[in-house]
C-alpha positions in Angstrom: 28.5 -16.4 5.9 27.9 -12.4 5.0 27.5 -10.1 8.1 25.2 -7.2 7.4 23.6 -4.2 9.4 20.8 -2.2 9.3 20.8 1.3 10.6 17.0 2.1 11.6 15.5 5.5 12.7 13.4 4.2 15.8 9.7 5.5 16.6 11.0 7.9 19.5 11.1 11.6 18.9 13.9 12.8 20.9 17.5 14.8 20.0 19.4 11.2 20.6 17.6 9.3 18.6 17.7 11.8 15.8 20.5 10.0 14.5 20.0 5.8 12.9 20.6 3.2 15.7 22.6 0.3 14.4 21.5 -3.2 14.9 22.3 -6.7 13.3 20.9 -8.1 10.5 19.7 -12.0 11.9 20.7 -14.2 8.6 17.5 -15.1 7.6 16.7 -11.4 6.8 20.0 -10.5 4.7 18.1 -11.5 1.4 14.9 -10.0 2.6 15.8 -6.6 4.2 15.4 -3.6 1.9 15.9 0.0 2.4 12.6 2.1 3.2 10.9 -0.9 4.9 9.9 -0.7 8.4 10.7 -2.8 11.4 10.1 -4.1 14.9 13.0 -3.4 17.1 14.1 -3.8 20.8 15.0 -0.2 22.1 15.6 -0.4 25.9 12.5 -2.7 27.5 10.3 -2.5 24.8 10.1 -3.0 21.5 9.7 0.2 18.9 8.8 0.5 15.1 11.6 2.2 13.0 12.4 2.8 9.2 15.4 1.1 7.5 17.2 3.9 6.6 20.6 2.2 5.9 22.5 -1.2 5.2 25.9 -1.7 5.6 28.9 -4.5 6.0 30.9 -3.0 8.6 30.3 -1.3 11.7 32.8 0.2 14.5 30.8 -0.8 17.4 30.7 -4.5 18.5 28.8 -7.2 18.2 28.3 -7.5 21.9 27.0 -3.8 22.0 24.3 -5.0 19.2 20.9 -6.6 19.3 19.2 -8.1 16.0 16.2 -6.8 14.3 12.8 -8.3 15.6 10.9 -8.4 12.5 10.1 -7.3 9.4 6.8 -5.1 8.8 6.4 -4.6 4.9 7.2 -6.8 2.3 8.1 -3.8 -0.1 9.6 -0.8 1.2 6.9 1.9 2.0 9.6 4.9 1.3 11.8 4.7 -1.6 15.2 5.9 -1.5 14.7 9.4 -2.9 12.3 10.5 -0.4 14.6 8.6 2.2 17.3 10.7 0.9 14.8 14.2 1.1 13.7 12.9 5.4 17.4 13.7 6.0 17.6 16.6 4.8 14.0 17.9 6.1 15.3 17.0 9.0 18.1 19.7 9.5 16.5 22.4 7.2 13.1 22.3 9.3 15.0 21.5 12.7 12.3 18.5 13.1 13.2 14.4 14.3 13.5 12.5 11.0 11.4 9.8 12.4 8.5 12.7 12.1 9.7 13.0 8.5 8.8 10.1 7.8 5.7 9.7 9.3 4.1 12.8 7.4 5.5 11.4 3.9 3.1 8.3 4.8 -0.5 8.4 5.0 -2.3 8.1 8.7 -3.0 4.2 8.1 0.4 3.2 8.2 0.2 4.8 11.8 -2.8 2.5 12.6 -2.9 -1.6 13.2 -3.4 -3.6 10.4 -3.7 -6.6 9.0 -2.4 -8.1 6.2 -3.7 -11.0 4.1 -1.2 -13.8 1.7 -3.0 -15.0 -1.5 -1.5 -18.1 -3.7 -1.7 -17.0 -7.0 0.1 -19.2 -8.9 1.5 -22.7 -8.4 3.6 -23.4 -5.2 5.0 -26.4 -3.5 3.1 -28.7 -1.3 4.8 -28.4 1.4 4.3 -24.4 1.7 0.6 -24.5 0.7 0.5 -27.5 3.8 3.4 -26.0 6.3 2.7 -22.1 6.1 -1.2 -21.5 4.3 -2.5 -24.8 6.2 -3.6 -26.1 3.1 -5.7 -22.8 2.5 -5.6 -20.5 -0.4 -5.7 -17.3 1.3 -4.8 -16.6 5.1 -3.9 -13.8 7.4 -0.2 -12.6 8.0 0.9 -11.1 11.3 4.8 -11.6 11.0 4.7 -12.5 14.5 3.0 -15.8 13.3 5.4 -16.8 11.4 9.2 -17.8 12.1 12.0 -16.1 10.1 12.5 -19.1 7.5 9.0 -18.8 6.8 9.2 -15.1 6.0 12.4 -15.5 3.9 10.3 -18.2 2.3 7.2 -16.0 1.6 9.1 -12.9 0.4 10.9 -15.1 -2.4 7.2 -16.3 -3.3 6.3 -12.8 -3.7 9.3 -11.6 -5.6 8.6 -15.0 -8.1 4.9 -13.3 -8.1 3.5 -16.4 -6.7 1.6 -14.5 -3.9 0.2 -11.6 -3.0 -0.4 -9.4 -0.2 -3.1 -7.2 0.7 -3.2 -4.6 3.8 -6.4 -4.3 5.6 -6.1 -1.4 7.9 -8.3 -1.5 11.3 -9.4 1.2 13.5 -8.4 3.8 11.1 -9.2 2.9 7.9 -10.4 -0.2 6.1 -10.3 -1.6 2.2 -13.6 -1.0 0.6 -14.5 -3.8 -1.3 -17.8 -5.0 -3.7 -19.3 -8.1 -4.4 -17.1 -10.3 -7.7 -17.7 -13.6 -9.2 -14.4 -15.5 -9.7 -14.9 -18.1 -12.8 -14.0 -21.5 -12.8 -11.0 -22.4 -15.0 -12.2 -26.3 -15.1 -12.2 -26.3 -18.7 -13.5 -30.1 -19.0 -16.3 -29.6 -16.6 -17.7 -26.6 -17.8 -17.9 -27.8 -21.7 -19.6 -30.7 -19.9 -22.1 -28.5 -17.9 -23.1 -26.7 -21.4 -23.5 -29.8 -23.5 -26.1 -31.1 -21.0 -27.8 -26.8 -21.0 -31.3 -27.4 -22.4 -31.9 -25.3 -25.4 -34.7 -23.2 -23.4 -31.7 -22.2 -21.3 -30.4 -19.0 -23.3 -29.3 -16.9 -20.1 -27.4 -19.5 -18.9 -25.8 -20.6 -22.0 -24.5 -16.7 -22.1 -23.1 -16.7 -18.8 -21.4 -20.7 -19.2 -19.9 -19.3 -23.0 -18.3 -16.4 -21.3 -17.1 -18.3 -18.1 -15.4 -20.3 -21.2 -13.7 -17.1 -22.6 -12.4 -16.0 -19.1 -11.1 -19.2 -17.3 -10.3 -18.6 -13.5 -11.0 -14.3 -14.2 -12.3 -12.5 -10.9 -15.3 -9.9 -12.5 -17.0 -7.7 -10.1 -20.5 -8.2 -10.3 -21.1 -4.4 -11.1 -19.2 -4.8 -14.6 -20.7 -8.5 -15.4 -23.8 -6.8 -15.1 -22.8 -4.2 -17.4 -21.5 -6.6 -20.2 -24.2 -9.2 -20.0 -27.3 -7.5 -19.0 -28.3 -10.2 -17.0 -30.0 -10.3 -13.8 -28.5 -11.2 -10.0 -30.9 -14.4 -10.5 -28.6 -16.0 -13.5 -25.4 -15.8 -11.4 -27.2 -17.1 -8.3 -27.6 -20.2 -10.1 -24.3 -20.3 -11.7 -22.6 -19.9 -8.0 -24.9 -23.0 -7.2 -23.8 -25.0 -9.6 -20.4 -24.3 -9.3 -19.5 -22.3 -12.0 -18.2 -19.3 -10.5 -17.9 -18.7 -6.6 -19.1 -15.4 -4.9 -16.1 -13.1 -3.6 -15.2 -9.7 -2.4 -12.7 -7.4 -4.2 -11.0 -3.8 -3.3 -13.3 -1.3 -4.3 -10.6 1.7 -4.7 -12.2 4.7 -2.8 -12.6 7.6 -5.0 -12.4 11.4 -3.3 -13.5 13.0 -7.0 -16.9 11.1 -8.0 -18.7 13.9 -10.3 -18.3 13.0 -13.8 -15.8 15.2 -16.0 -16.3 16.5 -19.2 -12.9 15.3 -21.8 -11.4 18.9 -22.5 -9.3 19.7 -25.9 -6.1 21.6 -26.0 -6.7 25.6 -26.4 -4.2 27.3 -28.8 -1.6 29.0 -27.1 -0.9 32.7 -28.1 3.1 33.4 -28.9 3.5 34.1 -24.9 2.6 31.0 -24.0 4.0 29.2 -26.6 7.0 30.8 -25.5 6.7 29.8 -22.3 5.5 26.4 -22.9 8.6 26.2 -25.2 11.0 26.9 -22.7 9.7 24.3 -19.8 9.7 21.5 -22.6 13.1 21.9 -23.8 14.5 21.6 -20.3 12.4 18.8 -19.9 14.0 17.2 -23.0 17.8 18.2 -21.9 17.4 16.4 -18.6 18.0 19.3 -17.0 17.4 21.0 -13.6 15.4 24.4 -14.8 13.3 26.3 -11.9 11.1 28.8 -13.8 9.0 31.5 -12.3 6.2 31.9 -14.5 5.0 35.4 -13.4 1.8 36.0 -15.5 -1.2 38.8 -15.1 -4.5 37.0 -13.7 -6.5 35.6 -16.7 -3.2 35.3 -18.8 -4.0 31.3 -19.5 -1.0 29.4 -17.3 -3.1 26.6 -16.4 -3.1 25.8 -20.2 0.7 26.1 -20.1 1.0 23.7 -17.4 -1.3 21.6 -19.1 0.3 21.3 -22.4 3.9 20.8 -20.7 2.3 17.7 -18.7 1.5 16.7 -21.7 4.3 16.5 -23.3 6.1 15.1 -20.4 3.2 12.7 -20.2 3.4 11.4 -23.8 7.3 10.6 -22.4 6.0 8.2 -20.1 6.9 10.2 -17.3 5.0 11.6 -14.3 3.8 15.1 -13.0 3.5 16.5 -9.7 0.8 19.4 -9.8 0.6 21.4 -6.7 -2.4 24.0 -5.9 -1.6 25.6 -2.6 -5.4 24.8 -0.5 -8.2 22.6 -0.4 -10.4 25.0 -1.7 -8.6 25.2 -5.3 -8.1 21.5 -5.4 -11.7 20.8 -7.1 -11.6 23.4 -9.8 -8.0 22.3 -10.7 -8.8 18.4 -10.4 -11.5 19.1 -13.1 -9.0 20.7 -15.6 -6.8 17.8 -15.4 -9.2 15.0 -15.2 -10.4 16.7 -18.4 -7.1 16.1 -20.3 -5.8 12.7 -18.6 -8.9 11.5 -17.4 -8.2 8.3 -14.7 -4.4 9.0 -15.0 -4.8 11.4 -12.9 -4.9 11.2 -8.9 -6.2 13.7 -5.8 -4.5 14.0 -2.6 -5.4 16.6 0.1 -6.1 16.4 3.9 -9.4 17.2 3.5 -9.5 13.6 1.7 -10.9 10.7 4.6 -8.6 8.8 6.0 -9.2 5.7 3.2 -9.4 7.7 0.3 -6.0 9.1 0.8 -4.7 5.7 1.6 -6.5 4.7 -1.4 -5.0 7.4 -3.9 -1.7 6.9 -2.3 -1.7 3.7 -3.2 -2.4 4.1 -6.7 0.2 6.2 -7.3 2.5 4.3 -5.1 1.4 1.3 -7.6 2.2 3.7 -10.4 -1.4 3.7 -11.7 -1.5 7.3 -12.1 1.1 9.3 -13.8 -0.1 12.8 -12.7 -0.8 13.8 -9.1 -3.0 16.9 -8.1 -3.1 18.4 -4.4 -2.3 20.8 -2.0 0.8 21.1 0.3 1.1 17.1 1.8 0.8 16.1 -1.4 4.5 16.9 -2.5 5.5 14.1 -0.8 3.3 11.5 -3.2 5.1 8.6 -4.0 5.9 9.3 -7.3 9.1 7.7 -9.6 10.3 9.0 -12.9 9.1 12.4 -12.2 9.5 14.3 -15.6 7.9 18.4 -14.3 6.6 19.7 -11.1 4.0 22.4 -11.0 3.5 24.6 -8.1 0.4 26.9 -8.9 0.2 30.3 -7.0 3.6 29.9 -5.5 3.3 33.1 -3.5 0.4 31.2 -1.1 1.5 31.4 2.3 -0.3 27.8 2.6 2.8 25.8 0.9 4.2 26.2 4.3 3.5 23.8 7.1 2.3 26.0 10.3 3.3 23.2 12.8 5.7 20.6 13.4 7.6 19.7 11.0 7.6 22.8 9.6 8.2 22.4 5.4 7.3 24.4 2.6 6.3 22.8 0.3 7.7 25.2 -2.6 11.0 24.0 -1.1 10.5 20.4 -1.7 9.5 20.8 -5.1 12.7 22.3 -6.1 14.8 19.7 -4.3 12.9 16.8 -6.0 13.1 18.6 -9.7 17.1 18.9 -8.4 17.1 15.4 -8.0 15.5 14.2 -11.2 16.6 16.7 -12.9 13.5 18.1 -14.5 12.2 21.7 -14.7 9.7 23.1 -11.7 7.3 25.4 -12.7 6.2 28.3 -10.0 3.6 30.2 -11.2 1.8 33.3 -10.1 0.6 36.7 -10.9 2.3 37.9 -7.8 5.2 36.0 -6.8 6.7 36.4 -3.8 9.3 38.7 -3.5 11.9 35.9 -2.9 10.8 34.1 -5.9 10.9 37.1 -8.1 14.3 38.8 -6.3 15.9 34.9 -7.1 14.7 35.4 -10.5 16.3 38.9 -11.2 19.8 37.4 -9.9 19.5 34.6 -12.3 18.4 31.3 -10.2 15.3 31.3 -11.8 14.3 31.9 -15.1 11.7 34.1 -15.3 8.7 33.8 -18.1 6.1 36.9 -18.3 2.5 36.5 -19.7 1.2 39.8 -20.2 -1.9 39.8 -22.2 -5.3 37.8 -21.2 -5.9 34.6 -22.8 -9.3 35.2 -25.5 -8.4 38.8 -25.8 -10.4 39.8 -22.6 -9.2 42.7 -20.7 -7.7 43.2 -17.2 -10.6 44.8 -15.2 -10.6 48.7 -14.3 -9.7 49.3 -10.6 -11.7 52.0 -8.3 -10.4 53.2 -5.2 -12.7 54.3 -2.8 -12.2 56.8 -0.1 -14.0 55.6 3.0 -13.3 58.5 5.2 -15.6 60.0 2.9 -18.3 57.8 3.1 -18.3 58.0 6.8 -17.7 61.7 7.2 -21.3 61.8 5.1 -23.3 59.5 7.0 -23.9 56.6 9.5 -21.3 53.4 9.7 -21.7 50.9 6.6 -20.1 48.6 5.1 -21.1 49.9 1.7 -20.1 52.7 -0.1 -22.4 55.0 -2.2 -20.3 53.7 -5.2 -20.4 50.4 -4.5 -23.8 50.2 -3.6 -25.1 52.1 -6.9 -22.8 49.3 -9.2 -24.4 46.4 -7.1 -27.8 47.5 -8.2 -26.8 47.5 -11.8 -25.0 44.3 -12.0 -28.8 42.9 -10.3 -30.5 44.3 -13.1 -28.3 43.0 -16.1 -28.3 39.8 -14.5 -24.4 40.0 -14.2 -22.6 38.4 -11.0 -20.6 39.8 -7.9 -17.4 39.3 -5.9 -17.7 40.8 -2.5 -14.3 40.2 -0.2 -14.4 41.0 3.6 -10.6 40.8 4.1 -10.9 39.0 7.3 -7.6 39.6 9.7 -8.0 36.7 12.1 -7.4 37.1 15.5 -4.6 40.2 15.6 -6.3 43.6 16.5 -5.4 47.3 15.5 -6.0 50.7 15.8 -7.3 53.3 12.9 -8.0 56.8 12.7 -10.9 56.7 10.6 -10.6 60.6 9.8 -7.2 60.0 8.0 -6.5 56.3 7.7 -3.1 56.4 9.9 -2.1 53.4 11.9 -0.2 53.3 14.9 3.4 52.2 13.9 6.3 50.5 16.2 9.3 53.7 16.3 11.5 50.7 15.6 10.5 48.4 13.4 8.1 50.1 11.6 5.8 47.5 11.8 1.6 48.3 13.1 1.0 47.8 16.8 -1.1 44.8 18.2 -4.1 46.1 20.7 -3.7 44.6 24.0 -7.4 45.5 25.5 -6.1 43.2 28.9 -3.7 46.1 29.5 -4.6 48.6 27.7 -2.2 49.3 25.0 -0.1 48.7 21.9 2.5 46.0 21.5 5.4 45.5 18.9 5.5 41.7 18.8 9.2 42.0 17.2 11.4 43.9 19.5 8.6 44.6 22.4 8.2 48.1 22.1 4.7 49.1 24.0 2.9 52.6 24.1 -0.8 53.4 25.7 -3.3 53.1 22.8 -4.0 56.8 22.1 -7.2 58.7 22.2 -6.1 61.3 19.6 -4.5 60.6 16.1 -1.2 61.3 16.4 -1.3 62.0 12.3 -4.5 64.8 12.2 -5.5 65.6 15.4 -9.1 63.7 15.0 -10.2 61.6 18.3 -12.0 59.4 15.7 -9.2 56.5 16.3 -10.3 53.4 17.8 -10.4 49.6 17.2 -11.1 48.1 13.7 -13.0 45.1 11.9 -16.0 43.5 11.1 -17.4 40.0 10.0 -19.1 38.4 7.2 -22.4 37.8 8.9 -22.5 41.1 9.7 -22.0 42.3 6.3 -24.4 39.4 4.6 -27.4 41.1 7.0 -26.2 44.6 5.5 -26.7 43.3 2.2 -29.9 41.6 2.5 -31.8 45.3 3.8 -29.7 47.0 0.3 -31.3 44.4 -2.0 -33.2 42.0 -0.3 -34.1 40.3 -3.3 -30.4 39.2 -4.2 -29.2 35.9 -3.9 -26.3 35.6 -1.7 -23.8 32.5 -1.2 -21.9 33.5 2.0 -18.6 31.2 1.9 -16.6 32.0 5.6 -15.1 29.3 7.6 -18.4 28.3 9.4 -20.1 27.7 6.5 -17.1 25.5 4.5 -16.7 23.5 7.6 -18.3 20.4 5.7 -16.6 18.1 3.6 -17.2 19.5 -0.4 -19.2 22.3 0.6 -17.1 24.8 -0.7 -17.2 22.8 -4.4 -20.8 22.9 -4.0 -21.2 26.4 -3.4 -18.6 27.3 -6.5 -20.9 24.8 -8.9 -24.4 26.4 -7.4 -22.7 30.5 -8.2 -21.4 28.7 -11.6 -24.6 27.7 -12.5 -26.0 31.3 -11.8 -28.0 30.1 -8.7 -26.9 33.2 -7.1 -26.3 36.9 -8.1 -23.8 37.7 -5.2 -20.6 35.6 -3.5 -19.4 37.0 -0.3 -16.5 35.4 1.1 -13.1 35.9 3.0 -9.8 35.5 1.0 -10.6 32.1 0.1 -12.4 33.6 -2.7 -9.5 35.9 -3.9 -8.0 33.2 -6.3 -8.2 30.6 -9.0 -12.0 31.2 -9.3 -12.9 31.5 -13.1 -16.7 33.0 -13.9 -17.5 34.6 -16.8 -20.4 36.6 -15.6 -18.7 37.8 -13.1 -18.2 41.0 -13.8 -17.7 43.4 -10.6 -15.7 42.6 -7.3 -15.7 44.4 -4.3 -13.1 44.2 -1.8 -14.8 45.9 1.0 -12.2 46.7 3.7 -8.2 46.7 1.8 -6.7 48.3 5.0 -6.8 44.9 7.2 -3.9 43.1 6.3 -1.8 46.4 6.0 -2.7 46.3 9.6 -0.7 43.3 10.5 2.2 43.2 12.6 4.2 41.2 10.3 7.0 42.8 7.5 4.8 41.2 4.8 1.4 43.1 5.4 1.8 45.0 2.1 2.9 42.1 0.2 0.0 40.4 0.9 -2.0 43.0 0.7 -0.8 43.6 -2.9 -1.3 39.8 -3.8 -5.2 39.5 -2.4 -6.1 42.9 -4.1 -4.5 42.2 -7.5 -5.8 38.4 -7.0 -9.1 39.2 -6.3 -9.4 41.9 -9.4 -8.6 39.0 -11.2 -11.8 37.0 -10.8 -13.7 40.3 -12.9 -14.1 40.6 -16.5 -12.4 37.1 -17.1 -14.5 36.4 -20.5 -16.3 38.6 -23.1 -18.0 41.1 -20.8 -15.9 44.3 -19.0 -15.1 43.8 -15.6 -14.4 46.9 -12.7 -13.1 46.3 -9.4 -14.1 48.7 -6.1 -11.7 48.6 -3.4 -12.6 50.4 -0.5 -10.2 51.6 2.3 -9.2 54.5 4.5 -5.4 54.3 2.8 -6.2 55.8 -0.4 -2.6 56.5 -1.1 -0.5 53.5 0.4 1.4 52.1 -2.6 0.4 48.9 -2.1 -3.4 49.5 -2.8 -2.1 52.1 -5.3 0.2 49.4 -7.6 -2.5 46.9 -7.0 -5.3 49.8 -8.7 -2.7 49.6 -11.5 -2.2 46.0 -11.7 1.6 46.8 -11.7 3.7 44.4 -9.7 6.9 45.4 -11.0 6.3 48.8 -9.8 5.4 47.1 -6.3 8.6 45.1 -6.7 10.9 47.7 -6.7 9.1 49.8 -3.7 8.8 46.7 -1.5 12.1 45.5 -1.8 13.8 48.8 -1.2 12.1 49.3 1.9 12.5 45.8 2.9 16.7 46.9 2.1 16.0 49.9 4.8 14.6 47.1 7.6 16.5 44.7 7.0 13.7 41.8 6.1 13.5 38.8 3.5 15.1 38.4 1.1 18.2 40.3 2.4 17.8 38.6 5.3 16.9 35.0 6.3 14.8 35.1 9.4 14.0 32.7 12.3 11.5 32.7 14.3 12.2 31.3 18.2 8.6 30.5 19.9 8.3 29.0 23.5 5.3 28.5 25.0 4.0 27.7 29.0 0.9 27.5 30.7 2.6 30.1 33.6 3.2 33.4 32.1 6.1 34.2 33.9 7.8 31.0 33.4 7.9 31.5 29.7 9.1 35.3 30.0 12.1 34.4 32.7 13.1 31.0 29.9 13.1 33.0 27.0 15.0 36.0 28.5 17.5 32.8 29.3 17.5 31.8 25.7 18.0 35.6 24.1 21.1 36.0 26.3 22.8 32.9 25.7 22.1 33.5 22.3 23.6 37.1 22.2 26.2 35.7 24.4 27.2 32.8 21.1 25.9 34.5 18.0 28.2 36.6 15.7 27.4 40.3 16.4 26.4 40.7 12.6 22.9 38.2 13.9 20.0 41.1 14.6 18.2 39.7 17.8 14.9 40.8 18.5 12.8 40.2 21.6 11.9 37.8 23.5 8.2 39.8 23.1 4.9 37.7 23.5 3.4 36.8 20.0 0.4 38.8 18.8 -1.9 36.0 19.4 -0.1 36.2 23.2 -2.4 32.9 24.8 -3.8 30.4 22.8 -5.4 26.8 25.2 -4.7 27.9 28.2 -0.9 28.5 27.5 1.4 31.8 27.2 3.4 32.7 23.9 6.6 34.0 23.6 8.7 34.6 20.3 12.5 35.7 19.7 12.8 36.9 15.9 16.9 36.1 14.8 17.8 38.2 11.3 21.1 37.2 9.5 23.1 37.4 5.9 24.0 33.6 5.8 21.3 30.7 5.6 22.7 28.3 7.5 25.3 30.5 9.8 22.8 29.8 12.8 22.1 26.4 12.2 24.9 24.5 14.9 23.9 26.9 17.6 20.1 26.7 16.7 20.3 22.7 17.3 22.2 23.0 20.1 19.9 25.4 21.4 16.9 22.8 20.5 18.6 19.8 22.3 19.3 21.9 25.1 15.3 22.6 25.7 14.5 19.0 25.4 16.9 18.3 27.8 15.5 20.9 30.5 12.9 19.3 32.0 9.3 20.9 32.9 6.2 22.3 31.0 8.8 24.9 28.1 8.1 24.0 25.0 10.4 25.4 21.9 10.1 25.6 18.3 12.5 26.8 15.8 10.7 28.0 12.8 13.1 28.9 9.5 11.8 31.6 7.4 8.6 31.9 9.0 5.1 32.9 7.1 3.5 34.7 9.7 4.7 36.1 13.0 0.8 35.5 14.6 
């Protein structure tokens, strides 16, 4: 008798349970249990859920030390072998518990209570029908109601396609159903009924003849009415006469309800064609090859993606298509569905639990070949992937900000390596890390330097707001921008205005010369703290008093900087009372689908001006937008983060790209207090390569990424003194044990030092070898978890924000 043991990750997120526990597989489960299934196991005095991550025939542990699995919870695996391997890699990469990773990969419906139904769909033994099904065709399935022999029999019947299992999820999500008719399959009875019909019963004859042609089939009421064009009354009569019976069938929720017009392939220009051929060449030779597709805004990157996807699609393979945020998903889904129709599934956090669960099952069952979605879609349970696309790869939203802190780009590359396929990272302004990898030859660089359809890049004017404010009262609009807004309104053309919001961090800036006080150690903008009346650096802890006079020009007009969208909208209405304005920010786009509705409204020319925050900078393609205004280019330069210049350059280049995308030429006006800053000067010329060279030199001098790897250790506590004291101990312990070449900065309060009644401190580590601190950091995590009390500690590798 073959012994089998299962290795199980239990649903108890602690350091001790991060490794699998070994359990005995009872003999009657040996043929049924598979990797990726969920099971119930005894853990201490209680029963917990667990994932089967390994099956072995031998163990060094004695059987006296082991306990058997209690129940199998799934009839098929919910996590495939590829995603199981990925979960192991991610647990180490993100310093997270493996159980947390496994649960992140699944829709939340799997964390709820659910009821399964088993239905007989083919002949089964009379004994099985009576003993297990109690003479019924369909019964609820609760594993606790069946003994192990019956479970084994059900698994066997499922493999033989004699029964089918459907899951109805309670609490969080329910399977949506619709009325349907199941036709009788008693041919003799139906033919007899047909012969006995009156000649006048023409409609009943149509129904009967149709049933005879589709014996035993189940048709949704809506579909049947469309095919036969008959009323409810006829079908009700047919039910009374037992020609058919009423039933309920599953109706998959469609998260993207609007009709999409099919689109044709566009002719590629020479650069697009070369990029396309490189990508499909790697696909045809089954080669893992990351490509960085660096294409200016409007250069037709999406068309290259779609045609490469079509090539892979025709080879019966699947495609994973990531976009950076929910806001961009509807537009991209429209373009993908225009080519691939119902073969497209959508996954993002804006879906309801039910919609997400239904889309996940369509993918898992193989009903769709292309998945479009935001960050979490990278876990889509696709098989046989042939191409992965990461659009706007520079976007920070690909990184999860809370536990588990995974980066969707890295997972895309991991899956690409697993399947040995091309992964295309696309952007007009690639992240410095990706561009540096392309320079080293780790990624293959593909460039598109011309706009599709002979459109031209817009001209960019830089407006010095110091002069505007010197001439009159405080305003958000320079004279130059005001004149252009009036001109576009008269011509019936459209304008996009972006207000560069900074989130929570405040900074000080001179209104006469644009100077922002920087920390002497890190050369980063310092954050204003009104409670202590100081400026602080949140990397190294340097602190100084708020200046009353500018250190650069001697002016006393040095003060807090910031403004909001509502204030700008009010000023717009005063300036242009006839202009129709759509304001898009977090407040106005909170409701589901509201952003998509606003963009469609703007696309239909129901507004003249679209005013918004960073969310309007990317992906929008409106032919009548000929003017883009950036109201405050400096605000992201003032962030206490070494990415500040890079983010400013990316944002200005991306938002400039919204103008002049069709035949009408576009103009961009950028208002700033720092017209000489290199990020703004290079954005004016659309010069990514120039910016890249200068920013890399600055990063090299400051020991920042991509020359150094960065880890952020963050801790919080309900008492400020406690978190400060504990983080001082952590920093001391790290300095004792880390290699002398590791740079340790802090501890210091975070820029947003208090949230939800908790105080936050951070330590920044910088080092040369990617994994050189891993063992030390894992030990730190273990020690922090063992320590009793209110302290919460987290570790973030390659943080995208230090806020």
